C-alpha positions in Angstrom: -6.6 145.1 33.0 -6.5 143.6 36.5 -7.1 140.3 38.1 -9.8 141.9 40.2 -11.6 143.2 37.2 -11.3 139.8 35.5 -12.9 138.1 38.5 -15.7 140.7 38.7 -16.4 140.1 35.0 -17.1 136.4 35.8 -19.6 137.4 38.5 -21.2 140.0 36.2 -21.7 137.5 33.3 -22.2 134.2 35.0 -25.0 133.8 37.6 -23.6 130.4 38.5 -20.4 131.9 39.9 -20.6 131.4 43.7 -17.3 132.5 45.2 -14.0 134.2 44.4 -12.1 131.0 45.1 -14.3 129.0 42.8 -13.8 131.6 40.0 -10.0 131.6 40.4 -9.7 127.9 40.5 -12.5 126.6 38.2 -13.0 128.9 35.3 -10.9 127.8 32.3 -12.0 130.8 30.2 -10.4 133.0 32.8 -7.2 130.9 32.9 -7.0 131.0 29.1 -7.2 134.8 29.1 -4.6 135.1 31.8 -2.2 132.8 29.8 -3.0 134.7 26.7 -1.8 138.0 28.3 1.6 136.3 29.0 1.8 134.8 25.5 0.7 138.1 23.9 3.5 140.0 25.8 6.1 137.6 24.4 4.5 137.9 20.9 4.7 141.7 21.0 8.4 141.4 21.8 8.8 139.1 18.8 9.6 136.2 21.2 7.5 133.9 19.0 8.5 130.5 20.4 7.9 131.3 24.1 4.6 132.9 23.0 3.5 129.8 21.2 4.7 127.5 24.0 2.6 129.4 26.6 -0.4 129.3 24.2 0.1 125.6 23.6 0.3 124.8 27.3 -2.8 126.9 27.9 -4.7 125.1 25.2 -3.8 121.7 26.7 -4.9 122.8 30.2 -8.1 124.7 29.2 -9.3 123.4 25.9 -9.3 127.0 24.6 -6.9 128.1 21.9 -6.0 131.7 21.6 -3.2 132.6 19.2 -0.6 134.8 21.0 -1.0 137.4 18.2 -4.8 137.9 18.8 -5.8 141.2 20.5 -8.2 140.7 23.4 -10.0 143.6 25.1 -11.0 144.1 28.7 -13.8 142.3 30.5 -14.0 139.5 27.9 -15.6 136.4 29.3 -15.3 132.9 27.7 -18.1 130.9 29.3 -17.9 127.1 29.1 -14.9 127.7 26.8 -14.1 124.2 25.6 -13.3 124.2 21.9 -13.0 128.0 21.5 -10.4 129.0 18.8 -9.3 132.6 18.3 -6.9 133.2 15.4 -3.8 135.2 15.1 -5.2 138.4 13.6 -8.5 138.4 15.5 -9.4 141.4 17.5 -11.9 141.1 20.3 -13.2 144.3 21.9 -14.2 145.1 25.5 -17.2 143.4 27.3 -17.5 140.5 24.8 -19.2 137.3 25.8 -18.0 134.1 24.0 -19.6 130.7 24.6 -18.2 127.2 24.0 -17.1 126.1 20.6 -16.8 129.5 19.0 -14.3 129.9 16.2 -12.9 133.3 15.2 -11.2 131.9 12.1 -9.3 132.9 9.0 -10.1 132.4 5.4 -6.8 133.3 3.7 -3.3 131.7 3.7 -1.4 135.0 3.2 0.1 136.9 6.1 -2.6 139.6 6.2 -5.6 140.4 8.3 -7.5 137.2 7.9 -9.5 136.8 11.1 -12.6 138.8 12.3 -12.8 141.9 14.4 -15.3 141.7 17.2 -16.4 145.1 18.5 -17.4 146.0 22.1 -20.4 144.3 23.7 -20.9 141.5 21.3 -22.3 138.1 22.3 -21.3 135.0 20.3 -23.4 131.9 20.9 -22.1 128.3 21.3 -20.7 126.7 18.2 -20.7 129.9 16.1 -18.0 130.4 13.5 -17.1 133.9 12.5 -14.7 133.6 9.5 -12.5 136.0 7.6 -11.5 139.6 8.0 -15.0 140.9 8.7 -16.3 143.1 11.5 -19.1 142.2 14.0 -20.4 145.5 15.1 -20.8 146.9 18.6 -23.6 145.2 20.6 -24.4 142.6 17.9 -25.4 139.1 18.8 -24.4 135.9 16.9 -26.7 133.0 17.4 -25.5 129.6 18.4 -24.3 127.4 15.5 -24.2 130.4 13.1 -21.6 130.6 10.4 -20.9 134.3 9.7 -18.9 135.3 6.6 -20.2 138.8 6.0 -19.9 141.9 8.2 -22.6 142.3 10.9 -23.9 145.8 11.6 -23.9 147.2 15.2 -26.8 146.0 17.3 -27.9 143.3 14.8 -28.7 139.7 15.6 -27.5 137.1 13.1 -28.5 133.4 13.1 -28.1 130.5 10.8 -25.7 129.7 8.0 
């Protein structure tokens, strides 16, 4: 993962991106992912308080909450990211596109895998909630406002509740 690759991902997935300076300064989804990498590094070293503090500050600055325990792949883009929440045991693959208001949430109170796994190339529309330890298969699309509580096969499109 590199900063250059992150910036290129914005240009690849957002036709409104005009300049590198604009992307670096004005894309909260990018800032949230950069902060998450720092928080996740602390978390992997069992430095839980600094991990949560970085995550908390990032949420305050970006409006995007990514738990430091979440695993995020390469070339992930959070577009118009306000209100995005990604839980502790969530796993997000490579080349995933997440729009505003998406929740990758848990359904259990036990310390177990309780958040979704999002495979490579998935698109998750605005306001969608993907809940529980389910898998959204490679290349699937989740429509805006959908509530997903069952596994989604690769390449499928799911909409509604």
